[in-house]
N, C-alpha and C positions, 0 to 999 in steps of 0.2 A: 504494500500500500504506500503510495507516494506521500511524502510529508506535505502538509498544507498549512501555511500561516496566513492569517488575514491581517492586513495593515489598514488603519482607518485614520489617515492624517486629516486634520481640520485646518484649512488655510483661511486667513482673514481677508478674503476677497469673495464677494458674492454678486457683484454687479458687472464688472468688466469681463465680458465674454472672452476677449483675447487672452487675458491673463489666465482665466479658468481653463481655456483650451490648451494653452502652453504647458500648464502643469499636467494636464491629462496626457499630452504627448510625451512628456518626460517619463511618465509611468509606462505607457504602452510601448515605448521604444526600449525599455529595459528588458533584456532577455530573461524569460522565465516568469515574468509578471503578467497577470491577466487582470485588466481593469474591469470591475463588475458594475460599478455604480458611481455617478457623479451627481450630488445633490446640492444645488446652489440655492442660497436663501438671500434674496435682495434686502429684506428688512434687517436680518441679522448680519448682513454683509460678510457672509461666511460660506465656504463650500466644503462639504464633506466628501472625500474620495474613499472608495472601497476597492482594494485590489488584493489579490492572493498570489501565492507562489511558494516555493520552497524557502527555508529560512534565509539563506544568503541572498537569494534573488529579491526578496521583499526589502531587505536592508538596502540593497543597491537602488531599488525603485524609490524608496523613501528619500534617499540621499539625492537622487537625480531630480525628484520633485522639489526638494528644498533648494537645490542650486538654482532651479528656474525661478522659484519664488523670491530668492534673494536678489535677483536682478529686476524683479517686476513689482514687488509690493513694498510700499513705504508706510510703515505703521504710524508715523507721525501725522499722517493724513487720514487715518482710519477712524470711522465712526460706525457703530452698529449696536443692535439691541443685545446681542449675545455676549456674555463675559468673555474676555480675551486678554492675553498678555504678549502675544507675539505674532509675527507674520505666519509662521507655522506654529499655531497655538498649542496643539497637542498631537502626539503621534503614538497611538497604542498599537501593540502587537498582540494578536489573539490566536491561541492554538485552535485549529479546526480539525485536523486529521493527522494522526501519526506523529504528533509533536507534543512535548510536555510543556507545562508552564515554565519550568526552569530554562528550557531552550528559548522560549519567547523572552525571558528576562535577559538572556545572553544577546538576543537580537536588539533589545532596547539599549543595552549597554554598548554594544558595538556601534549602533546608530548614533547614540548620544556622543560618544567619544569622537567619532569621525566628523560629525556635524560641527562640534566645537572646534576641532583642530583645523578643519578646512575653511570654515566661515568666520571663526573667531567670535562666536556668540555664546551666551550663557545657556546651559541646558540642565534641567532638573529631572530626576528620576522619580516616578510616582507608581502607585499601584503595587503590584507584586515585585517590581524592580526597586522600590524605595529603599534607600539606605537607612532611614530612620522612620520610626512610627509616625512622626508628625508630618511626613511627606507622602503617606500612603494615599490620602484623599486629595484629588485634584483641586477642589475648591480651596483647600488650605494653601496650596502653592499659588493659586491664581488670585488670592485675596488682594484687593486693591487694584488689580488688573494692570494694564500697561502703564497707566499714569502713575502708579505707586512704585514702579521699578527703580527709578533713579535713587530713591532713598532706601528701598528694600535691599538692593544689592550691596549697600554699604554695611548692612548688619551681618555680623559674623554668623548668626544662626540661619541666614538665608544665602550663604555663599553657595553658588551653583555646584552641582556634582561634577560637571565638566565645563571647561571654558572659563573666560574671565569674569571677575566680579565687577565689571564695568558696564555701564549702560550703553547699548547700541541702538540709537534712536530709530533707524530704519527697520530694525528687526524686532527689538524687544527681547523676549526670552521664549524658550520652547520647553515643554514638558513631554517626556517620552517614558513609556512604561509597558508593562504587560498586565493584561486582565483577561477574564473570561468574556465570552461573547455576550454583549448587551443586546437584549431584545426589546424593541419598542412595541408595545402591545396595548391597544385601546379597545375598550368594551363599549358598545353603543347602547344608549338608553333613550327611551321616549319619555324624557323628563326634563328637569331644569338643570341649569349649571350648578345651583346650590345642592341639589340632590346628588349629582355626580361627585361633587367635591366632598360631601359628607361621607359617601361610600369610600372615596379615595383615602380620606383621613382614617377611616376605620381599618383599612386593609394594609396600607403602606407601613413599612417598618418604623419609620419615624413617628407615625401616629399623629397625635395632636401636641406632642412635646415630650419632654423627658418623663413626666409623670403619667402620661397617657400614651404609651407606645401602641403601635398597631400590631396586627396578627401575623403578617407575612414577612419573613426575613428576606433581605436582599431585594426588596421591592421599593421603588420610589413611585409616588402617585400624586395626581392632581385632577381636579374636575374642571371641564370647560364646555363651552357650547359652540357647535359648528353651524354658523348661520347658513353656509352654502349647502349643508346636508339637512338642516332643520332638525337636528337632534343633539343630545348631550353625549359626552364621552367621559368615562373614567380612563384617563391616560396614565399608563404605567411604564416604567423601565424595569425590566427584570435583569438585575445585575449578575445573577447566577441562576440560570434556569434549572440547574441540577439541585439547587437548594429549594427554590420555589418554582414549580413548573408552570407552563402556560395554562394547562387545564385547572390547576389550583387557583390561579388568579381569576380565571373565568368563572369557575364554580362558586368561589367566595363572593365575587361581584354579583352573581345571580342570586345568591342567598340574601345578601344585603338589599338588593333591589326588591326582592319579594317582600321583605319586611316593610319596605316603604311603598309597596303596591305600585312599583314602577316596572315597566316592561323592558326586557333586554332583547335587542334585535340584532344580534350578531356581534362581530368584532372586526378589528383591523390590525394587520401587522404592517409596521412601517419599516421599509428597507428589507434587508435579507434576514434569513432565519436558518439556523443549523438544522440539518435533517433530524438529528437525535431529539431535538425539542419536540418535533411533530410526532416522531415514533414513540416517544415517552407518553404523549397524550393519547395516541392510538392504543397503547397497551392499557392505559387507564380505562378507556371506554370499552375496550374488548373485555376486560375483566369484569367491569361493573355490569355490562349488559350480556355477558356470557356469549360473546360473538366469536366465531371461528373465521378469522381473516389472516391469511398467510402473506399474500403479495404486498410488497412495499407500496406499490402504486395505490392499491385499494385502501391500505391503512392511512396513507396521506389524504385520500379522498374522504375517508371517514372523519378525519379531524377537521378538514375544511367544512364539512357539513355540520358537525357537532358544535364547532366554535363559530360558525357563520362567518368564515373569513372572506367570503365573497359577497358580503352584504352591501358594501359600498362600491366595490369595483371587482372585476374578475380577478381571481387568484390563480395564477398560472404557476404551478410548482417548478416548472423548468426555468422560470425567470426569477423565482423568489427563494429557492432553497440553494444555499451557497455551494453544496457539494455537487449539485446538478449543473452548475455553471462552468465547472472546470473539469477536465478529464482526470480520472483517478490515477492513471499510470505515469503522469509527468510527461516529459518530452518524448519518451519512447512510446510508440503506438502499442496499445494493449493487445496481447494475444487473445485474451478472452472475448474481446469485442469484435474480432475478425469473423467473417463468414467461415463456416466449416471447411469449405473447399480451400480457402486461402490459408487457414491454419494447417491443414494437412500438407499443402504445398510447402509451407515454410518449414514444417518439421522435416520434410524430405529434401530440403535444400542442402547445399554443401556448406553447412554452418553447424557448429556444435550446440548452439542454442536457438530455438528451443530443442531440448533433447529428452532423454528418458524421464527426467524429473517432472517436466511439464506434462508429458504424455501420461505419466502415472497419476498426476493430480487431475488431469482431464478425465481419465478413466474412473477414478474414484468419485469425481463430481457427477459423472453420468450414472454411476451406480446408486448414489444417494438420491439423485433425481428420479431414477426409475422406481426406487422404493417409495418415494413420495407419491409418484403417479399411481402405483398399485394401491396405496392407501386411499387416495382421493377417488379412485374408481370404485372403492367400497363405500365411501361416505355419501350420504344424501340419497341413497337408493332405498326404496321401500322394503325390499327383501332383506336388506342389511341394516335396517333402522335400529335394531337392538344393539348394533356394534358402533353406533355413532360416537358414543362417549369414549370408547376404546380408541377409535381411529383418530379422534381429535387429540388424544394424548400421544399417539404414536407418530403421526405425520410431522409435527413441527420440528423434531430433531433432524429428520432427513432433509426437510426444506432448508433449515439453517446450515446443515452440513454441506449441502450442494453449493450454497453461496460461498461458504468459507473455503471449500476445496477449489472452487473456481478461481478465487483470489490467488491460490498457490500456484496456478499455472504460470502467471506472470512473476510471482515471487521467486520461483525456482530459476527462471531465466535471468531475472535481475541479479540473483545471488551469483550465478555463474559469470555474468558479465563483470560484476565487481571483482571477482577473483581474476578474471582475464586482464582487467585493467591494472590490477596489482602486479601482474607478471611483467608489465611493460614499464614499470617504474625504474628510474635510473639506479645503478648500483656501483657507481664509481668510487664513492667514499664510504667510510665506515658508517657515517650517519645515514647516508642514502640506503645502504644495505639494511640497516636496522629498521628504517622506515618501511622499506619494501617487505621485509620479513613480517613485520607487524600487520601490514595490509593484507598479505597473503594469508596469515593465520585468521584474521578477521573474516576474510572471504570464505575460508574453509568452515569456520564456525557457522556462518550464515547458510552455507551449502548443506550443513548437517541439520540446522534448525528447521529448515523448510520441510524436508521429508519426515522429521520427527513430528512436526505439527500435523502432517498428513496422517501418519500412523496413529497418533493420539485421537484425532478426529474420527477416523474409521473405527478404531477399537471401541469407541463409545456407542457405536451403532448396532453392534451385533445382538445385544439382548432385544432391542426394539425390532430388529429384522426377524429374529426368531419368533417373536410374538405375532408380528404381522403375518408371517408365513402360516401361522396356525389359524388366523381368523380372516385373512384377506380374501378378496374376490377370486374365485377359482379361475376365472377367465384370464387372470393376470399371473398365472403360475409361472409361465416362461419368462415373464418380465422380472419376477422376483429372482428367478434362477440367474438370469443375466446380471441383475443388480448385484447379487452375491459375488459372482465371478469378477465383475468390474471393480467392486470394492477390494476384493482379494488381490487383483492385479495391481491396483494402486499401492497397496501395502507391500506387495512383492517388489515393486519398483523402488519404493521408499527404502526397503531393507538394503538393497544393493547401493543406492545412492549414499546412505549413511556409511556403509562399509568402505566404499572407495574414497570417501573424503576424510573419514575419521582416522584412517591409518597415517595420514600426513600431518595431523594436528599434534603439536608438541606439548600442548598444555594438558598435563595429566589431571589437573584440578577440573578442567572443563569436561574431560572424559568421565571423571568419576561423579560429576554432579547428577547425572541421570540415575534412575533406580537401577540397581545391579541386576544383571541377568537379562537374557534375551531368548525368547522362545521361538523354536521353529514352528512354522505353520504345520498343523496336523498333529503336533505333539500334544500330550495331555495338558489341558489347561489353556491351550492356544486358541481361544474363541469358543463359540457354542459347541457342545458335544457333537462330534461327528459333522460339524458344519464347516463353512469355509474358513479360511485361515484368519483367526483373530489375532494377528501378530501385533505385539506392541514393541515397536523398534525403539525402545527407550532405555536400553541398558548399555553396559560397557561392551563394545564390540571389538575391542582390540584383539588381534590375532585370529579373528573369525574369517575363514576362507571358503567354507563349504556353503553352497546355496541352500535356502530353505526348501523343504519338501512340501509340496502343496497337493493335497488330494483334490480331485476334481469333484465339485458338487454336481452330481448327476441329476438330482431333483426327482421327487416322486410325488406328483400331484394326486390327491385322493379325494373322492367324494364320500358320501355317507355309506355307499356299498363297498368301498375299498378304503378303510380307515388308515391313517398314518401309523407309523411305528411309535406308539405312545411310550415306549421305554426311553426314548430320547426327548421327544417333544411334548409329551402329554396329550390328552385328548383334544381333538379339534373342536372349536366352539361352533355352536349351531349356526348354520348359514355360511360358514367359512370354508376354506379349501383344504386346510391341513397340508400345505405345500411343504414337502420334506426336502430341505436344502442340502443335506449333507450325507445322504445315503451312498454307500459304495455299490449297492446293488443296482441292476439295470432299472431304468425308469418304467413305471407302470402308468400308462396313459389312460385316464378315466375321463369320460365326458361328464359335464355337470348334469345333475338330475333335473 
């Protein structure tokens, strides 16, 4: 999974379109940066840019934007309603995907240091990057705004983290830091501004003051009236949607509105939203309403409906969810997104990647998908209605595994390419040789980690596959047999990928971190009794050279007149197939009754 950081610089210019466009170009011309949104406010005289990329790319993009602003914005002439202290007023870095908060702190530090060195301007660190507790909150740093800076910079307690303690009239000062994704979320009311503000005071963390705090942590709120829409809104900022979720804010607002006999008519998301915020809301409504919804698209649609996100304007997930706006695989095209014919052609090309690891992951993903299909072919049919609860429990692990294993198709190819790049590093000096050796070892560790993840994922599926074989739709017996063999093939490939890479790893501590022992497929305890290989390639494999022995799952589908071998699988449930996945005896073909 490619790393993704969001950068949201706020520049103190919202009217001059030439300046706004020049800063936009500075971002878009930075390799690896994708500009997602430009929101200019004439009355605030401020423009908020949103762009994403890998950590190093977003730091470069922010620097390029700042360089452009340094030539074009004169803070001594700036007027606007929004609080501000600099031409680049604030520049936060936000983890989106595959990046930790600590890595975003490093982004802020690198950006702040280079900005101060190149432009000679004062820079403060705030949020998670703050050096002292008193600078965590942006309003504390920005108190007094631009006009207070000449005196503020003379005070020792307000010496900048980077750059000079002198006033730069054209620029002012900049705050940069790291924070979680901020979600601007408004709930619509058919009521008055005063009613909306009363609800906001009750739910926001600050409440009505120190003695009357509100109920929802990490939530800011205010009530206002939209004349152009002829309705009121409880306007909130979710500072950490993992502390207080979207659906929590909405449901609490609905409860407060009901007590005031005020109607809630949907909601509004301003700007972009992380996918996880919507999926968390989907999980809440699925659990509360006992809904069986697997597909991500359907879950997003459920949230749009339940929250009324399209009440004021159409809500297009492809334009509003940040992960949908950028490719997952970074600059390299994704193997998983290619048409099947193209993927097969690339596997067969004269290139080492994609190779056996990617093919093993694809095989396992198809096996998990087939098992999911067999379950869904049982679900929702009148003759299998008594099995609905069982199928609803069994199918989600296969559905999730299929998605996770698909990600490993690209992950394996990326791991190999990283190792290949390490082999090309210079080795003329001792320092270069050490750096090259470290890069090679890291590449090998990644090359081992991917197949281990594959094996762990597949190993968790065997119990569910065994149960599904007992109760699944008999018409899908061959699909389950193919699923079992595809999963087995994936683990078989993972086994050899671990072996070939582990032998060259010199770090014995790394080798010993995994649980000791490795089972051969088909040996006692290696998966379901008599079933396909339930290999867990998670042990110490040093010195292992013999390939695993894999019994072929012949499959023995059975109807009520030809029951399965209950000594291994137990009795088939009524209406099920009793598909025997692991028998060594010839298959017995039985037609459904």
